[in-house]
KETORMI-704480 format. One record per residue (C-alpha): x, y, z. Coordinates in steps of 0.2 Angstrom, whole numbers, plus 2048, in hexadecimal, padded with zeros to 3 digits. Example, Ala and Ser with C-alpha at 12.3 -4.5 7.8 and 13.67 -1.06 7.14 Angstrom:
<rs>
83E7EA827;8447FB824;
</rs>
This chain:
<rs>
800800800;8078117FB;80781F807;80E830808;80D843808;8028497F9;80285B7F3;7EF85F7F2;7F18727EF;7FD87F7E8;7FD8927E7;8078A17E4;8078B47E6;8118C27DE;8118D47E2;8088E07D6;8178EA7D2;8218E47C4;8338EB7C2;83C8E97B1;84E8E87AD;84D8F97A5;8469007B5;8558F97BF;8609017B3;85A9127B9;86090D7CB;8709047C8;87C9027B9;8748F47AF;86A8F07A0;85D8E479A;86A8DE78D;8768DA79C;86A8D27A8;8608C679C;86F8BC795;8778BA7A6;8678B67B0;8588B37A5;84F8C07AF;8448CD7A6;8398D37B4;8368D07C7;8288D47D3;82C8E07E1;8218E37F0;81B8F57F2;80D8F37FE;80C8E0800;8148D8810;81B8C7811;80B8C281A;8008C980C;80A8BF7FF;80B8AF80A;7F88B080E;7F38B27FC;7FE8A47F6;7F7899805;7E589D801;7E78997EF;7EF8887F4;7E08857FF;7D488A7F1;7CC8987FC;7D28A57EF;7D28A27DC;7E389F7D2;7EA8907DB;7EB87D7D6;7E08717E0;7E185E7DE;7CF85B7E3;7C686A7EB;7C78787F7;7D0875808;7C987C818;7D7886821;7D187F831;7D786E82C;7E987382A;7F386C839;803875836;80A88482D;81D884828;824894821;835894819;83A8A7818;8498B381A;83E8C281B;8308C0828;8268CF82E;82B8CD840;8388C384A;8288BD854;81B8B7852;8218AC844;81D8B0832;81489F832;8098A5840;8058B5838;7FF8AC828;7F689F833;7EC8AE83B;7E98B682A;7E28A6821;7D889F830;7E288F833;7DC88F845;7E287E849;7F487F842;80488084B;81188B843;82488E840;830896834;83F88F82C;84F898827;85788F819;85889C80B;8548967F9;8528837FE;843887808;83887F7FB;84086E7FE;844870811;832875814;82986780A;83685A810;83385F822;82085E81F;82284D818;82C846826;82084E833;81184782A;819836829;81E83683B;80C83B841;80582D836;81082083E;80C827850;7F982684C;7FB814846;80580F855;7F8817861;7EA80F858;7F27FE859;7F680186C;7E480886F;7EB819875;7EB82B870;7F9831865;80883886E;80B846863;801853859;7F784B84C;7FC85283B;7F284E82B;7F485E821;80386A821;80387B818;81587F812;81589280C;82689B808;8248AE807;8328BA803;8358CD801;8478CC7FC;8468DE7F6;8488E3808;8598D9809;8608DF7F8;86C8EE7F7;8658F77E9;8768FF7E5;87D8EE7E2;8798E87D0;8818D77D3;8728D37DF;8648DF7DC;8608D97CA;85D8C77D0;8508C77DE;83D8CA7DF;82F8C87EC;8218BB7ED;81B8AB7F5;8178997F1;80D88C7FA;80887A7FA;7FC870805;80285F809;7F7851810;7FB83F816;7F283280D;7F281F810;7EF81A7FE;7FB8267F4;80D8287F2;80F83B7F2;8218407F7;82C8317F2;83D8387F8;8478477FD;85884D800;86085C80A;87186180D;87B86F814;88D876810;89688281B;897893813;8A989681A;8AC8A480D;89B8AD80F;8978AB7FD;8848AE801;8828B9811;8778C5819;87A8CC82A;86C8CE837;8668DF83B;86A8DC84D;87D8DE849;87A8F1846;8728F3858;87C8F7867;8778F1878;87C8F888A;8888E988A;88F8E7878;8928F386A;88B8F3858;8958E984C;8A08F5841;89F8E9832;88D8E6833;8858E5821;8728E2821;8718DF80E;8738CF805;8848CB7FE;8888BE7F1;8988B87E8;8908B47D8;89D8A87D0;89F89E7E0;88C89D7E2;88A8977D0;89788A7D2;88E8837E2;87D8857DB;88087B7CB;88886C7D4;87C86C7E3;86C86C7D8;87285E7CE;8798547DD;8688577E6;85D8527D8;8678427D4;86783D7E6;8558407E9;8518367D8;85C8287DE;8538277EF;8428277E6;8488197DB;8458237CB;84F82B7BD;84F83C7B6;8468357A7;8378307B2;8348427B8;82784C7AF;82D85D7B5;83A8647BF;8368747CA;84787B7CF;84C88A7D9;84B8997CD;85C8A17D1;8638A37BF;85E89C7AF;8708977AB;87088C7BA;8608837B5;8668807A3;87787A7AA;86E86D7B5;8638677A7;87286579C;87C85C7A9;86D8507AC;86B84D79A;85985379B;85086078F;84F871797;83C871792;8398657A1;8408727AD;83387F7B2;8398917AF;83189F7B9;8408AA7BC;83E8B57AC;82F8BD7B4;8328BA7C7;8448BB7CA;84B8B27D9;83E8B17E7;8498A67F2;8408977FA;83089C7F2;83789B7E0;8358887DD;8248887E5;81F8967D9;82688C7CB;81D87C7D0;80C8867D2;80F88D7C0;81287C7B9;8028757C2;7F78837BC;7FE8837AB;7F98707AA;80B86A7A8;80985D7B5;7FB8517B6;7F48457C3;8018377C5;8108407BE;8208407C7;8288517CB;8388577D3;83B8677DD;84D86D7E1;85487C7EA;8658837EF;86B8927F8;87289B807;878890815;87E88980A;86F87E808;8688737FA;85C8657F8;84F85D7EC;83F8527EE;8368477E2;8238457E3;81483F7DA;80684B7D5;
</rs>
């Protein structure tokens, strides 16, 4: 009997304001002709009035079918049936309560417990993989409790909402053309449900590599604050910094390695995957991975051209676009991959 964590809803949200490459050229020394060949990015969405909570809640409500624009496997999902909200994010609206708790309140997930994750652009995989492991553990706990005639020892989890929301425009130094051209704001979400008769998530893989050279780094705003007992750090830099060539080298190897490991764990090959939903960091990275794996690039969802890099939400946005565009059908195998600051990387294989 197959059993697993099945994606039953998917949604996304992007801010209304679209910023073109030519508009960025009025802020920093760059042009559309310079940006597109190097990144594949034509436009990105930048939040003007929308908060991370606004974007995350909108993506979540679409994944639940409460708002139009999402993808649903069967039908609308009552927010009160969500048992947990996991929010991968680098840019929460507050240190506390968690961004997940703010989204919980906004969408009416009155029975959910919540927490945030900080795993940068791998949030798509870390979030869904964690949800899968928790759902499987809860199912095992319930089965054990039923066999022993007792109540479960842990929270009962049957449905988990994973919603990654980012306003990276708040971390970008808008005078640094090496980073400000790359990033956008937005959110992506999936609802995962444990089912006793379906496969759902087949396998996942996650890894961390020490960022000893600080190739992807952003100091906390705390470092600029003095206390009665300690001075502010003189070298504090609250903006995102990236060593482009080093990150490119890490990303290309990490994405291929993560995907191949997840495929091996799932007992399938790249040829079995109907569509790959990779993190949208750079079109060249995606094309490199496709070539390295011997797969046509058409089987890799590309959203970066109009979204830019939205960190942990990127692959969830790409997955949602693939689902709403009809590129994935019931029973298809899909693979999602992420890589980013930490240094983090991972991939997961699941059946739609």
